[in-house]
N, C-alpha and C positions, 0 to 999 in steps of 0.2 A: 677486480679487487684483490689485492695481495694480503696474505694472512700469515701471521707468526704467532701461534698459540703458545701459552706458557706451559713449561715442563713441570712446574710445581702445582700440586694439586690445590693449594691454598688459593691459587689465581684463576683456577679454571672456571668457578661459577661466575665471576665478573666477565670472563671471556666469553662464555656462552650467552650471557645476557647482552653483551655488546653485539654479538652476531645476530641475536633476535632482534634488537633495535635497528641494526643496519638493514636487514631484510625487510622490516615493517616500512622504513622510510624511503626505500629505493624502489620506484615503480617501473624502471627502465629494464630491459634485458641485461641480466646481470651474470658475470662469471666470477666465482670465488675460488682461489686456489692458493696453495702454500703449505707450510708446515702447521698443521692443526694441533701437533703433539697429542692427538687423541685417536685411538683405534675405533673402528665401528664393529668389528665381530672378532671372535676368538681365533678364527683362521688367519687373521692379520698379524699373529705372532707365532714364532716357531717353538715357544716353551708354554707350559701349562699354567704359570703363575699370571692369570688373566683377571683383572678387576673389571667387572661389568658395569659399575656404576657410571662411569664417564661415558663409555659407549651408548648406554641406554639414554642418557640425556642428550648426547650428541645427535643420535638417530631421531630422537623425538623432535629437535629443531629442524632436521633435515626434511622430515615427513610433514610437519605442520606447514612448511613453506613450499611443498611440492618441489623441492630440489631433487636434481638428478646428478649422480656421480658419473663422470666420464670414465669408463672403464680402462684401467691401466694395462698397458702392454709393455712388454720387454722385461719385466721381472715381477716377482710377486711381492717383495718388501722394498721399502724405500729407505730405510734407516737401519744401521748396524753399529754395534759398539766394537772395540778393538781388543776384547777378551780373547783368551785362547779358545774358549767355548762361547762364541759370540751369540748375542741375542739379535734376532731379526724382527723388525716391526713395520708395518705400513702406517706411517704418520702423515705423509704428504699426499695430497689428492687435489682434485679439481671438481668443483660442484658448479652446477648451472641452473638457471630457471628454464622453464618450458619454453618461455619466449626467446631465450637466447638460442635454445636447440633449433627452433623454428628458423632462424636466421642463419644458423650454421649447421645443418642436419648431419654433416659428414665429419664432425669435429672428433679428433682422437687425441689421447694423451700417451706419450711414450716415454719410458724411463731410460735415461742415458747412463753410461758408466759413471760410477760415482768416484773413481779414481782414489785419492787419499782422503777424501771427505767421508763423514759418517752419513750423509744424506745423499741420495741419488737425484740429480736435476731431472725435472720433468720438461719434456718438450710438447707444447701445444701445437697441433696442427688443425687449422679450420677445414682442411680438406679441399679448398678451392685451387690452390696452385697444381695439385697432383692431377686435376681434371682439365686444366685449361688446354685447349687445342686438340683434345681428344673428342673424336665424333661418337656422339651418344648411339648406342645400339638401338635400332628400332624395337619397339615393344607396345603392341596394340593394347589400349586401356579398355577395360570392360565398360567404364562409364560412356564410351562412345556409342554404344547400343542405345542410349536414351535420347540420342539426337535424331531429329526427324529426318535429316537428309542423309544420315550415314548409310542406311541400306541402299538407296538410290545411287549414292556415289560408288560404292562398292560394286554394285551391279553394272553401272556404266563403265567403269574402268575394266572390270573383268571381261566384259563382253567384246572389248576392243580386239581386233585380230593381232596376233604377233607371229613373227617368223621364228623358226627353229627347225633344226635338223631331226629332232625326236620329240616325243610327247613330254619327256623329262625337262628339255630345254625350253619348250613352250611354256610348261608349268612354271618353271623358275622365272622366266621373263615376265609372265603375268603377275607373280607375287612380287617381283622387283618393281614393276609399274605401280602396283597398288600401295607398296611401302613408300615409294616416292611421293605419290599423290597424298596419302594419308598423313605423312610427316608434315607437309605444308599445311594441309587442312587443320591438323591438330594445333599447330603454332597459331593459325588464324583464330580458331575458336578459343584457345587460351587467352588471347589478347581480349577478345570480345568477353570471355567469362569475367575477367578482372574488371572491366568497364561496366558490364551489367551488374556484377556484384555490389560495387561501389555505389552505383545509380540506385538499386533497391534498398540498400542499407541508409542511403541518405534520405530517400523518401519515407522510409519507415520512421527513422529518427525524428525528421522534421514534423510529420503529421502526428506522431506520439507527443511532441512537445506541444503542438498547437491544440490538441485535444485537453490539455490541462488547463487551458484558459477559456475555451469556448468549444461548443459543439462542432462537429465536422459536417460540412455540406455533403450532399449526395455524391457529388463529383469527387470530393476528397475522400469519402469512405470507399469508393470504387477504386481510386488510385492506391489507398492503403492496402486493400485486399489483393490487388494485382501485384503490387510490390511484395507483399508477404508471400503469395504463392510463387512468385518468381525466385525469391530468395530461397524458400524451402526447396525448390527443384534444383537450384544450383548447389545448395549444400548437400543434398542428396547424391549428386553426381560426384561431388568431392569426396564424399564418405566411401562411395563405390571404388574410387581410384585408390584410395589408401588401403581400403580392405584388400584390394588385389595385391598391392605391394607388400602388405604386412603378412599375408598368408596365415591369418590368425583363425583357428578353428574353435577356440574356446569362448568366443565372443560372438553374439549374433549381430549380423549385418542388419542396419535399420534402427538401432537402438542409440543413434546419435553418438557413435563412438569414433568420429572422425579423429580427434586428437590422440586417442588410445592407438588407433591404427597407425598414425603417423610416427608416434614413439617406437612402436614395435618395428615398423620399416626402417627408421633411421638406425635403430640399434643393430639391426641385422646388417646394414651397409657398413657400419663401423666395424663389426666383428670379422668381416671378410677382408679387411685390410691386412696386407703383409708388409712389415716394416723391414725385416731382415731375416736372413737364414744362414746357418753354420754350414760350411763346407770344408770338411778335412781340416778342422781347426781355424778356418779363416771365416770372418764374418762378411756376408755379402749384403751391402746396403745401397740405398738409392733405386729409384724406380727403373732407371735404365739398366743398371747392373742386374737387379733381380729379374728383369725382363730377358735379358741375355742368358742368365744362369738357368732359369726355369724352362726357357725354350729349348736350350740345348739338352737338358735332363730328359725332357719327354721325347725329343728327337731320338735320343739314343734308346729310350725304353721303348717306343713305338715303332722305330725306324726298321729297315730291312734286317732280317735275320743274318746271323753269321754263317758262313759256308760250312757244310758239314757232309759227311758221307752217308747220311741216313736216307733211305727211300723206302717206298711202299709198293708192293706188287698187287695192284688192283684186280688182278685175274684170280688171286687165291681167295675164295669166299666160302670154302667148305666148311669152316669152323664158325662162320659169321650168320646169324639168323637173317633170313630174307623175308621181305614183305611179299604177300601174294599179289597175284596179277590185279584182282579187284581192288586191293588196297593200294597199289601203285596208281591205278587209273583214278582213284580219289584223290590222292595226293598231288597228281600231276594235272588234275582238271582245271580248267580256266577259272579265274576269279570270278565271282559273281557280285552284282551290286549289293545283294543283301549281306554277304560277307564283309565287304568294305564298310557298308553303312553300320553295321553292328560294331565294328572295330572302332569307328570314329565316335559313335554314341556311347561306347563303353569307356572312353577317356573321362577321367575326373575333372571336376571344374575347380577353378582358382589354383591352378598348378602352373609352374614355370613354363613358358612357351619354349619351342625348339629354336634353332638358329635362324628361322624365317621370322621369328618375332610374333607370330599369331598363336594364341592360345587354343585349347580344345574348343571353347565356346564358339570361336569363329568358324570353324569347320562344321560345328553342328548347326549353327544358326543359318549358314549360307550353304548348306548341303545341297539343296536344289540348284544352286548356281554353279558351283564348282564340280559337281559329281561327274559331268560329262568328261572334263579334262582329266579328273583324277583316274577314272576308269580306264581311259586311253593309256595312262602311264602304266597301270597294272596289266593291261592287255599286251603292251610291248615288252614288259617284263617277263611275261609268261611265254611269249612267242620267241624270246632271246634276241628281239631287235633293240632292246634298250641296253645303251652302254653303261653297265653297272658302275664302272669306275667314276662316272660323273656324279654318283650319289655317294661315293666312299669318301666323305669327309665330315667332320664334325667339329664342335667347340668344346674345348675342355674348360671347365670352370673349377677353380681351386677354392676349397673350403677347409679352414684349419679343423683338424679332429680333435685337438687338445688346446686348452688355454695357453696362450704364450708359445704356440708351436714354433720351434727354432730349427727344425730340419725339414727338408723337403718330404721325407718319408712320413712326417706327421700332418701332411697336407693331404686331404682327401679329394680325389678327382671325380668329377661328375662329367661324363662324356654325353653330349647332346649331338646324337647323329642326325644327319640332314633328313633321312627317311624315317620320320618318327612313327609311321604306321608299321 
C-alpha cells in the first residue's frame, strides 16, 4: 500500500483517520510504505525544533494495529531541504503487519542516493533472491530432542564404522554422516509436522463447531482430546525452535511466546545483512562484489606474515621464569575423561553452534555415545600423532558493530574455530 501523507498540519488528522480505517478494513498481510510526512521520534531530525504532537498520534496508530517498521539501512534521514544549513528528517518509511513478516521474514529496506531530489528512494528487498541457490548451513534444532526416534537415529548413525587416517578424521566423518542423515530426516519431519498440525487444527475446529449444536459422543470427545494434545505438543516444538533462533534471555521459554521469538529471530537476521561498504572512496555493492572484497580483506589480514629479520633465541632462558618439574608434569599429563567432560558440561545452553552445526546441548545429551571417539582425538593430540593443521580452520561471522556500518572496520568478526573445546 503506497502512502503520501500531507505536509500541512491541517490535513494530518484526516490522514491518520484514513490510515486507521484502512488498517481496520484490511484483514490480509499488509505492507504500508511511502512518504508519511510525519516523524516518530526526535532522533529522526537533526535539529531541536521538534513537535511531538503528530509523532505521538502516529505511534499510537502503529502500536494499536501491531505494525512493525522495517529498519532502514543506508542512511539515517530520508528528506533534506536545500538551505545552506539544511534540515534532515526521516519522513519515509515502510510498515508491515506481523502476518506480512511471517511471509517474508528477511525483508529489508535500503535508502538509495537521492541525487537532486529532496527525498531518498527506498528499496524494498524481500530477501528471497539473495538466498536462492545458496546451500543452507546445517544447524541442529533443540526441538529435535522431543522426537522419540531422534536419539535412536543418532546412536545408529554414530556407531557405524568409518575409515580415517587419524582420530580427528574419523570424528569429522562421523559428524558429516550424522549431518547428512539428520538434514534429510529434518526435512521429512517438517513435512509431517505441517500435515499433522493442519489435521489437528481441522479436527479441533470441526468438533468445536459440532458441540455448539449437540453433545459430543464418547468417540468424538476422545478425538478432540487427542487432537488438542497433539496440537499442544507440536506448538511446543515450534516454540523451542524459535526460542533457540531468537537467543532471547529476558523471556521464559514455555510461556507461549512463539510469535515473540519469531520476531526477535527475524529482526536479528535482518540486522546482519550488509548492503554496501566504502573502500577508498568507492562504494562496493552487490553480493558478489561484497563477497570478493570481504574475502580478500580477511585473506590479507589473516594471511601469511611478511618476511622480516626478527628471530628468537630459545636457548636464552635466564631472565624468563620457569615452571618446576612437578608443574611441568601436571601441565603435560594426558587428558582425563573428567577434564573433557567438565569442559563439555560447562558450556552454556542456547548458544550459537560451531562450524559443525551442533550446539552444546548435543554434546552433553549424547556424551555417553560420543565420548570414546572424542577421548581418542585428545589422546592423539597429547601424543603428537594428531595433525593439528587439520583442525586449523574456522568460520568468520560478520556482525555490524554500529548502525548503518559503511566500512569493513566497522564490522565485528566472530571466529568459530573447528575445535570448540
